C-alpha positions in Angstrom: 103.6 150.1 20.5 103.3 153.9 21.0 105.9 156.0 19.2 107.1 159.4 20.4 104.6 161.4 18.2 101.6 159.3 19.2 102.7 159.5 22.9 102.8 163.3 22.6 99.3 163.4 21.1 97.9 161.0 23.7 99.4 163.1 26.5 97.7 166.1 25.0 94.3 164.3 24.9 94.8 163.0 28.4 95.3 166.5 29.6 92.2 167.7 27.8 90.1 164.9 29.2 91.3 165.8 32.7 90.5 169.4 32.2 87.1 169.0 30.7 86.0 166.4 33.3 87.1 168.7 36.2 85.6 171.8 34.7 82.3 170.1 33.9 81.8 169.3 37.6 82.9 172.8 38.7 80.4 174.4 36.3 77.6 172.2 37.6 78.3 173.1 41.2 79.5 176.7 41.0 78.6 178.4 37.8 75.2 176.9 36.7 72.1 178.5 38.4 71.1 176.4 41.4 67.9 177.9 42.9 67.6 175.6 46.0 71.3 175.5 46.8 71.5 171.7 47.0 75.0 170.3 46.3 75.2 168.8 42.8 78.4 166.9 43.3 80.4 165.1 40.7 83.5 163.3 42.0 86.4 165.3 40.5 89.0 163.1 42.3 87.5 159.8 41.3 87.2 160.8 37.7 90.8 162.1 37.6 92.2 158.8 38.9 91.2 156.9 35.7 91.9 159.6 33.1 95.1 157.9 31.9 93.5 154.5 31.7 90.5 155.8 29.8 92.7 157.8 27.4 94.7 154.7 26.5 91.5 152.7 26.2 89.3 155.1 24.2 92.0 156.7 22.0 94.2 153.7 21.4 92.9 150.2 22.3 89.1 150.0 21.7 87.7 148.1 18.8 84.3 148.8 17.2 82.7 145.6 18.8 84.0 146.3 22.3 81.5 147.0 25.0 82.6 149.1 28.1 81.1 149.4 31.5 82.7 152.6 32.8 83.5 153.2 36.5 80.5 155.1 37.7 82.4 157.9 39.4 84.4 158.4 36.2 81.4 159.7 34.3 82.8 163.3 33.9 85.9 161.9 32.1 83.7 159.5 30.1 81.5 162.4 28.9 84.6 164.4 28.0 85.9 161.5 25.9 82.5 161.1 24.1 82.6 164.8 23.3 86.2 164.6 22.0 85.3 161.5 19.9 82.5 163.5 18.3 79.6 161.5 19.8 78.3 164.1 22.2 77.4 167.7 21.6 79.5 170.2 23.6 76.4 171.8 25.0 75.5 168.6 26.8 78.6 168.9 28.9 77.0 172.0 30.6 74.0 169.8 31.6 75.9 167.3 33.8 73.6 166.1 36.6 70.7 168.3 35.5 67.2 167.3 34.6 67.2 165.5 31.3 70.9 166.1 31.0 73.9 163.9 31.4 73.3 161.4 34.3 75.5 161.3 37.4 76.5 157.8 36.4 76.5 156.2 33.0 72.9 155.2 32.1 71.9 153.5 28.9 68.3 154.3 29.7 68.9 158.0 29.8 71.9 158.4 27.5 71.7 155.4 25.2 73.5 157.1 22.3 76.8 157.0 24.2 76.5 154.5 27.1 77.0 150.8 26.4 76.2 149.5 29.8 74.7 151.1 32.9 76.8 151.4 36.0 76.0 153.2 39.3 75.2 151.2 42.4 78.6 149.7 43.4 79.4 146.2 42.1 76.2 145.7 40.2 77.1 147.2 36.8 80.4 145.4 36.7 78.9 142.0 37.3 76.0 142.5 34.9 78.5 143.6 32.2 80.6 140.5 32.9 77.5 138.3 32.5 77.0 140.2 29.2 80.0 138.3 27.9 78.3 135.0 29.0 75.1 136.1 27.2 77.2 136.8 24.0 78.9 133.4 24.3 75.4 131.8 24.8 74.2 133.5 21.6 77.2 132.3 19.6 76.6 128.8 20.9 73.0 128.9 19.8 73.4 129.9 16.2 74.4 133.6 16.6 77.4 135.4 15.1 80.4 135.0 17.4 81.3 138.3 19.0 84.4 139.9 17.8 84.5 142.3 20.7 85.6 142.3 24.3 83.6 143.1 27.4 85.6 145.6 29.3 84.8 146.5 32.9 86.4 149.4 34.8 85.9 149.6 38.5 87.5 151.2 41.5 89.3 149.1 44.1 86.9 150.1 46.9 84.0 148.8 44.7 85.5 145.4 45.1 84.4 145.5 48.8 81.0 144.6 47.5 80.4 140.9 48.2 78.3 140.4 45.1 81.4 140.9 42.9 83.1 137.8 44.3 79.8 135.8 44.2 79.9 136.4 40.5 83.6 135.8 39.9 83.5 132.5 41.6 80.9 131.2 39.1 82.6 128.5 37.0 81.2 129.8 33.8 82.9 133.2 34.3 86.3 131.6 34.3 85.7 130.5 30.7 85.0 134.0 29.4 88.2 134.9 27.5 86.7 138.1 26.1 86.3 139.7 29.6 88.8 142.3 30.6 88.6 144.1 34.0 90.6 147.2 34.7 90.8 148.0 38.4 91.6 151.5 39.4 93.7 150.8 42.5 93.8 154.3 44.0 93.7 152.8 47.5 91.0 155.2 48.7 87.4 154.8 49.5 84.8 157.5 50.4 85.9 157.8 54.0 89.6 156.7 54.2 92.7 155.1 52.7 91.7 151.5 52.3 93.3 148.8 54.6 96.8 147.8 53.5 95.9 144.1 53.2 93.6 144.9 50.3 96.4 145.5 47.7 97.9 142.1 48.6 94.6 140.3 48.7 93.2 141.5 45.3 95.7 139.8 43.0 95.5 136.5 44.9 91.7 136.6 45.0 91.5 137.0 41.2 94.1 134.3 40.7 92.2 131.9 42.9 89.1 132.5 40.7 91.1 131.5 37.6 91.8 134.9 36.2 95.0 136.1 34.6 96.4 139.0 36.6 98.5 141.9 35.2 99.8 144.4 37.7 100.7 148.0 36.9 102.4 149.2 40.0 105.1 151.8 39.2 105.7 154.1 36.2 108.6 154.1 33.8 110.7 156.7 35.7 110.6 154.7 38.9 111.1 151.4 37.2 114.3 152.8 35.5 115.5 154.0 38.9 114.9 150.5 40.4 117.4 149.1 37.9 120.2 151.3 39.2 122.5 150.6 42.1 120.4 151.0 45.3 117.2 150.8 43.2 116.1 147.5 44.7 116.1 149.2 48.2 114.0 152.1 46.9 111.5 149.6 45.4 111.4 147.7 48.6 110.9 151.0 50.6 108.0 152.1 48.4 106.3 148.6 48.2 106.6 148.2 52.0 105.3 151.6 52.9 101.8 151.7 54.5 99.3 153.2 52.2 98.4 155.9 54.7 102.1 156.9 54.8 102.4 156.8 51.0 99.4 159.1 50.6 100.8 161.5 53.2 104.1 161.4 51.3 102.3 162.5 48.1 101.1 165.6 49.8 104.4 166.5 51.5 107.2 169.0 50.4 110.3 167.7 48.7 112.4 167.9 51.9 110.0 165.6 53.7 109.9 163.2 50.8 113.7 162.9 50.6 114.0 162.4 54.3 111.3 159.7 54.3 112.9 157.8 51.5 116.5 157.9 52.7 115.9 157.3 56.4 115.6 153.9 57.9 112.9 153.0 60.5 115.5 153.4 63.3 116.3 157.0 62.1 119.6 156.1 60.4 120.6 157.4 57.0 120.4 154.8 54.2 123.5 155.6 52.1 122.4 153.5 49.2 119.2 155.5 48.8 120.9 158.8 49.5 123.2 158.2 46.5 120.4 156.9 44.3 118.3 160.0 44.8 121.2 162.5 44.8 120.7 163.1 41.1 117.0 163.8 41.5 116.3 167.6 42.0 114.0 168.5 44.9 111.5 169.9 42.4 111.2 166.5 40.7 110.8 164.4 43.8 106.9 164.8 44.2 106.4 163.8 40.6 108.8 160.8 41.0 107.0 159.3 44.0 103.7 159.8 42.2 104.9 157.9 39.2 102.5 155.0 39.3 101.7 152.5 36.6 98.1 153.6 36.1 99.2 157.0 34.8 101.9 155.6 32.5 100.3 155.6 29.0 103.0 153.3 27.5 102.8 150.8 30.3 99.0 150.9 30.1 99.0 150.2 26.4 101.5 147.4 26.8 99.2 145.8 29.5 96.2 146.1 27.1 98.3 144.3 24.4 99.4 141.6 26.8 95.7 141.0 27.8 95.0 140.3 24.1 97.9 137.9 23.6 96.8 135.2 25.9 93.3 133.8 25.5 91.3 131.1 27.3 90.4 133.0 30.5 89.4 136.4 31.7 92.0 139.0 32.5 92.2 141.7 35.2 94.6 144.6 35.1 95.3 146.0 38.6 96.5 149.5 37.8 97.9 151.6 40.7 96.6 155.2 40.4 96.3 158.4 42.4 92.9 159.6 43.4 92.6 163.2 42.3 95.6 162.9 40.0 97.2 166.3 39.1 94.5 168.1 41.0 95.1 170.2 44.2 93.2 167.6 46.2 95.2 164.6 45.0 95.7 161.9 47.6 93.7 163.7 50.2 92.1 160.9 52.3 88.8 162.8 52.1 88.9 163.9 48.5 86.0 161.6 47.3 83.4 164.3 47.8 85.6 167.3 47.7 85.2 170.0 45.0 87.9 172.5 43.8 87.4 176.0 45.1 87.3 179.0 42.8 90.9 179.8 43.7 92.0 176.2 43.1 90.2 176.0 39.8 91.9 179.2 38.7 95.3 177.8 39.5 94.4 174.5 37.8 93.2 176.3 34.7 96.5 178.1 34.4 98.5 174.9 34.9 96.5 173.3 32.1 97.1 176.2 29.8 93.4 177.0 29.3 92.6 180.6 28.6 89.4 182.2 30.0 86.6 181.7 27.6 88.0 178.5 26.1 87.1 176.2 28.9 84.7 174.1 26.8 86.9 173.9 23.7 87.8 170.6 22.2 90.7 170.3 19.7 90.9 172.7 16.8 90.1 171.3 13.3 93.4 170.4 11.6 95.3 170.0 14.9 97.4 166.9 15.4 95.0 165.7 18.0 91.9 166.2 15.8 93.5 164.4 12.8 94.6 161.6 15.1 91.1 161.2 16.6 89.6 161.2 13.1 91.7 158.1 12.2 90.4 156.0 15.1 88.0 153.1 14.5 84.4 153.9 15.5 83.1 153.1 19.0 80.4 150.5 19.6 77.0 151.0 18.1 74.2 148.4 18.4 73.6 146.1 15.5 70.5 147.1 13.5 68.0 145.9 12.9 67.3 143.4 15.7 66.0 140.0 14.9 62.6 139.4 16.6 62.0 136.2 18.6 59.7 133.6 17.1 56.0 133.9 17.2 54.3 133.2 20.5 50.8 131.8 20.7 48.1 133.5 22.8 47.1 130.1 24.2 48.5 126.6 24.4 45.2 124.8 25.1 46.8 122.7 27.8 44.4 120.6 29.9 44.9 120.9 33.7 43.8 118.4 36.3 41.1 119.5 38.7 43.6 120.2 41.5 47.1 121.5 41.0 49.4 124.4 42.2 50.3 127.4 40.1 53.9 126.3 40.3 53.0 123.0 38.7 51.1 124.9 36.1 54.2 126.9 35.3 56.2 123.8 34.8 53.5 122.4 32.4 53.5 125.7 30.4 57.3 125.6 30.0 57.1 121.9 28.9 54.6 122.8 26.2 56.7 125.8 25.1 59.8 123.5 24.8 58.0 121.6 22.1 57.3 124.8 20.0 59.8 126.8 17.8 59.7 129.7 20.3 61.2 127.4 22.9 64.6 127.8 21.2 64.5 131.5 22.2 63.9 130.8 25.8 66.7 130.5 28.3 66.0 129.7 31.9 68.2 130.6 34.9 68.0 129.5 38.6 70.1 130.0 41.7 70.3 126.3 42.6 66.5 125.8 42.8 65.7 124.5 39.4 64.2 121.2 40.6 62.1 122.8 43.4 60.7 125.5 41.0 59.5 123.0 38.4 62.2 123.4 35.8 62.9 119.7 35.6 60.8 119.0 32.6 62.3 121.9 30.7 65.9 120.8 31.6 65.2 117.2 30.5 64.2 118.5 27.1 66.6 121.4 26.6 69.6 120.5 28.7 72.0 122.6 30.9 74.2 125.2 29.3 78.0 125.3 29.9 80.3 127.2 27.5 82.7 124.3 27.0 82.0 120.7 26.1 81.7 118.4 29.1 82.6 114.7 29.2 80.2 112.5 31.1 81.4 111.8 34.6 82.1 108.2 35.5 79.3 108.2 38.0 76.8 108.9 35.1 77.6 105.6 33.6 76.6 103.6 36.6 74.0 105.6 38.5 70.3 104.8 38.4 68.0 107.0 36.3 67.1 110.3 37.9 64.1 112.7 37.6 66.4 115.3 36.1 68.9 114.5 33.4 71.7 117.0 34.3 73.6 117.1 31.0 75.8 120.1 30.4 76.9 121.3 27.0 77.2 124.4 24.8 73.7 123.6 23.4 71.8 123.6 26.7 69.2 126.2 27.5 69.2 126.3 31.2 72.0 128.2 33.1 72.5 127.0 36.7 74.0 129.3 39.2 75.1 128.9 42.8 73.0 130.1 45.7 73.4 133.8 44.9 70.3 135.9 44.1 72.4 138.9 43.0 73.9 136.7 40.3 70.4 135.6 39.2 69.1 139.0 38.7 72.2 140.4 37.1 72.4 137.5 34.6 68.8 138.0 33.8 69.7 141.7 33.2 72.5 140.7 30.8 70.4 138.1 28.9 67.5 140.6 28.8 69.7 143.2 26.8 70.8 141.0 23.9 68.0 142.4 21.7 69.4 146.0 22.2 73.1 145.1 22.1 73.5 142.3 19.7 70.3 142.3 17.6 69.2 138.9 18.8 66.2 138.5 21.1 66.4 136.1 24.0 63.5 135.4 26.3 65.0 134.9 29.8 63.1 133.3 32.6 64.6 133.1 36.1 63.3 131.2 39.1 63.9 131.6 42.8 62.0 131.2 46.1 59.9 134.3 46.6 61.3 135.1 50.1 64.7 135.6 48.5 63.6 138.3 46.1 64.5 140.7 49.0 68.0 139.3 49.1 68.7 140.2 45.5 66.5 143.4 45.4 69.3 145.8 44.6 70.4 143.7 41.7 66.8 143.3 40.5 66.4 147.1 40.6 69.7 147.6 38.6 68.7 145.1 36.0 65.4 146.9 35.5 67.1 150.3 35.5 69.5 149.1 32.8 66.6 148.6 30.4 66.7 144.8 30.4 63.5 142.8 29.9 63.0 139.4 31.5 60.6 137.2 33.6 61.1 136.4 37.3 59.1 133.4 38.6 59.1 133.6 42.4 57.9 130.4 43.9 56.9 129.2 46.5 55.5 132.4 47.9 53.4 133.6 50.8 53.2 131.0 53.6 53.8 128.0 51.4 57.2 127.5 53.1 55.9 128.2 56.6 56.8 124.7 57.9 60.4 125.8 57.4 60.0 128.7 59.7 59.2 132.4 59.7 62.3 133.4 57.7 61.0 131.6 54.7 57.6 133.3 54.6 57.3 136.1 52.1 54.7 138.6 53.1 56.3 141.9 51.9 57.3 140.9 48.3 53.9 141.9 46.8 54.7 145.5 47.9 58.0 145.2 46.0 56.2 143.9 42.9 53.8 146.8 43.0 56.4 149.5 43.7 59.2 148.6 41.4 59.1 150.6 38.1 59.2 148.8 34.7 57.9 145.6 36.4 54.4 144.1 36.2 53.5 142.0 39.2 51.1 139.1 38.7 49.8 136.5 41.2 47.4 134.2 39.4 45.0 131.8 41.0 44.3 129.2 38.3 46.4 127.2 35.8 45.0 128.8 32.7 45.8 132.2 34.2 49.5 131.2 34.6 49.5 130.2 30.9 48.0 133.4 29.6 50.1 135.7 31.8 53.3 133.9 30.8 52.5 133.8 27.1 51.6 137.5 27.1 54.8 138.4 28.9 56.9 136.4 26.5 55.1 138.2 23.6 55.8 141.6 25.1 59.5 140.7 25.5 59.7 139.3 22.0 58.1 142.3 20.4 59.7 144.9 22.8 56.1 146.1 23.1 56.9 148.1 26.3 59.7 148.4 28.8 58.2 146.1 31.4 59.5 142.8 32.8 57.3 140.3 34.6 57.3 139.3 38.3 55.2 136.1 38.5 54.5 135.1 42.1 53.3 131.5 42.4 52.7 128.9 45.0 52.9 125.1 45.7 49.5 125.1 47.4 47.0 122.9 45.3 44.0 124.9 44.1 40.6 123.5 42.9 40.6 124.8 39.3 37.0 124.0 38.9 36.4 127.3 40.6 37.8 129.2 37.6 35.5 130.7 35.0 35.1 129.1 31.6 38.1 130.0 29.5 37.2 132.6 26.8 38.6 135.8 25.3 36.9 138.0 27.9 38.3 136.0 30.8 41.8 136.2 29.3 41.4 139.9 28.7 40.4 140.6 32.3 43.2 138.4 33.7 45.8 140.4 31.7 44.2 143.7 32.7 44.6 142.9 36.4 41.5 141.2 37.7 37.9 140.1 37.3 34.7 139.4 39.1 34.6 135.7 40.0 31.3 135.6 42.1 28.6 138.1 41.2 26.3 138.6 44.2 24.2 141.1 42.2 22.3 138.1 40.8 20.8 137.3 44.2 17.2 138.5 44.6 17.8 140.0 48.0 21.0 141.8 47.0 21.0 145.4 48.3 24.3 147.3 47.9 23.2 149.7 50.6 22.3 147.1 53.2 23.8 143.6 52.8 26.5 143.7 50.2 30.3 143.4 50.6 33.2 143.1 48.2 36.0 140.6 48.8 39.3 141.0 46.8 41.8 138.2 46.8 44.8 137.0 44.8 46.5 133.7 44.2 46.0 130.9 46.7 43.6 133.1 48.8 40.9 133.0 46.1 39.4 129.7 47.3 39.4 131.2 50.8 37.5 134.2 49.5 35.0 131.9 47.8 34.5 129.9 51.1 34.1 133.2 53.0 31.4 134.4 50.6 29.5 131.2 51.2 29.7 131.6 55.0 28.6 135.2 54.7 25.6 134.1 52.6 24.4 131.9 55.4 24.1 135.1 57.5 22.3 137.0 54.8 25.4 138.9 53.6 25.9 138.9 49.8 29.6 139.0 48.8 31.1 139.8 45.4 34.4 138.0 45.0 37.0 139.7 42.8 40.2 137.9 41.7 43.1 140.4 41.5 45.6 138.8 39.1 47.8 141.9 39.1 47.4 144.7 41.7 49.6 147.2 39.8 47.9 146.5 36.4 44.5 146.9 38.1 45.5 150.1 39.7 46.8 151.5 36.5 43.6 150.5 34.8 41.5 152.3 37.4 43.2 155.5 36.4 41.7 155.3 33.0 38.2 156.3 32.0 36.5 152.9 32.2 35.0 151.1 35.1 36.3 147.9 36.7 33.7 147.0 39.4 
């Protein structure tokens, strides 16, 4: 409960957060030198809408182990809070959206000292954060310390238009995550417009259908008290039934218009009940009364947070009605998403906030009630040092391969061998309903399927014949199966790939999918990499391996993605031993956090004659990991003349045997062809920038 003194202090903090967040954006766009004149931006209205929610969260509710994914457009308020909590130097506030300054959206790569989880591209940060709770639960079920904290996600209601959000919330494992709390800023505006009216009715039902507990904060204390008086039910019905467009227009109307709109029926008659109810409300108070929504009522917000703590067993969402641009001159303007306060508006706003010129960047004075209150708060989350490294990973497994096999089959054999080693306990695999067809069956049979709650064997399991895959779900399993949703795959890999940084326990995540569908989840893959996660993506089949299924299943552009994406090494091996070496090296890099790179391993179901491979030795392995090697050396031929009859053929993956065959055909015509195997185009390119030769 919040007593009167604490409420007064929290209101003062709330006002300071609102001011600093708004001023920060104004400074970045108007006062800071801007040589090329490009708009800096900053979302003053979107930040203002969550000031009350963030004040109650960061200055009342948060515990030291809680992780927060902040609404991306609320970053100015977030930075103001970090400053007031003593975690951010005030000078940094002047560097919002500047080079090497505070990022436009919370980024744990660029501002890791204050940002728990990266947000930005709509819908992605919220889902990866939610999967972070699944990763924490997985760690606890596999010998780790159970998390004492919550995973708190703050999003705007328009962000829920992103389909990937609902793909994630429909996953059965998500409904078991009792430590997940979503706070939805229901300001009923998007970038272009007031959102469709159906949305506020749909959202609670959609969350309930997904198994979530829903808490709704619709109206504030003043309106709720008025609803209890004679005629109050009619006022509540009038406000609840009002179109959102009309309500937003009302928020920007003079008192006389507000009173008339509330007391007049649709046919133009006077509603005597409402006229009597509002007779005691002075005209000057009417605008604030109709703007009294639950998402700006600190007491109601705190009670909702407490209610979310009382009932366990499933995730909770708080749908908090707010006003976009709250207390700003542009409040409730349908186009305020990209608006900035003018100099004149900023001056008037400064006066209304009681800020004197020259004191714009001030926090709370030492010894003030607010400063003393903040000093008593528990610390915010900091990562658990020092991280526990993963178990040792061998450089080679010494596995024997048949003369002919595909690289996908080689991958399955490597995983099977790793499952027998201690490091296998650190590996977790993920697939989007393609585990069997990407050669994870052997791994699953040995390690089992993960589900956070114990599962009883279905009756059918007692009578059915033996199957190739023993699909046994339990909290001890090490494979996480998802539905057909590639966004979920990459965002879960992102969450699993951050356990080292956030909890001090290193997992080695490996995700599999068909290579054509890398493009379907590309935005999520990019976000997972940007967040700093490290993981392995095995994309198979690739190329034209699936061509019998039609053109849509051929992946011919994904190599370009592998080359172009930052913090991702793209490999496409030709032979089984190369798959082994590449995978082991990548796992070692993940375990040791040797660099920031993840692995994109592109494989195939096409059988390859592995007798074409060089004899396995340290030099061969070194060249494979460096990006390529010479397979056939035509320089040994007596008639070799680089100026007359020599060509170079570069090939990757399943095209290597084709290159060898081509070199033989060319030899019959007197052309000598060197054949180079490119195991990693981007590694090879990076290597050529160095001071050593590769050809």
